[in-house]
Phi, psi and omega in degrees: 000134181286152177291131180293155180297324184226151166274149178306330180288343177288337184280081187243010178248130177279122183246116178263125176266126191234165169227158180266127178232151175273123179241151180263128179293129178288343182282307185236001177077010181275143179280146175211153181265129180222150175287135178240128183288128176267315177201162184234141176225161174266136183221177179221145177278131181259123180277145174270145174279174185299321179297316178295320180296317178294327182292332183266355179297130180085004178254176180289345180255019182301317183261031183262168179234146175250126177239154177241136176225160175301141185305134179210122183288350178285345183283120178226167180291344181282347180276160171252172179226138170245122182229118181056039177079004181249137181271136179230156171253150179273123178267321183204150177232131174245089183283148176258100182265015182289174181260022179288162181294312178249117179235144183229143173262133174261126185239124177267124183233155178224139183297137178279123179261126182269000000 
């Protein structure tokens, strides 16, 4: 059996998976788009080594972060992520569809700039 990417104790960041919904302001009745949490998982930030960091320089994923969460088939690129109060978009998902006991999905995310 291969060594898992993370120990369960490494998953110490709360990751909210969100979708954007139009909500009506109770104050003035105007519509606005806000992220609404669909489900929450515990995750860990995965560091890139120097070779990987140099490989992404000058690409669209240069300023991205890779996080790992326990495998969940509900995770798709159409969802957003809120991590430590900051909104991110999902750029790529590397799901672990193996039959191992502990499986993790690696998700590449980038901060949403308003």
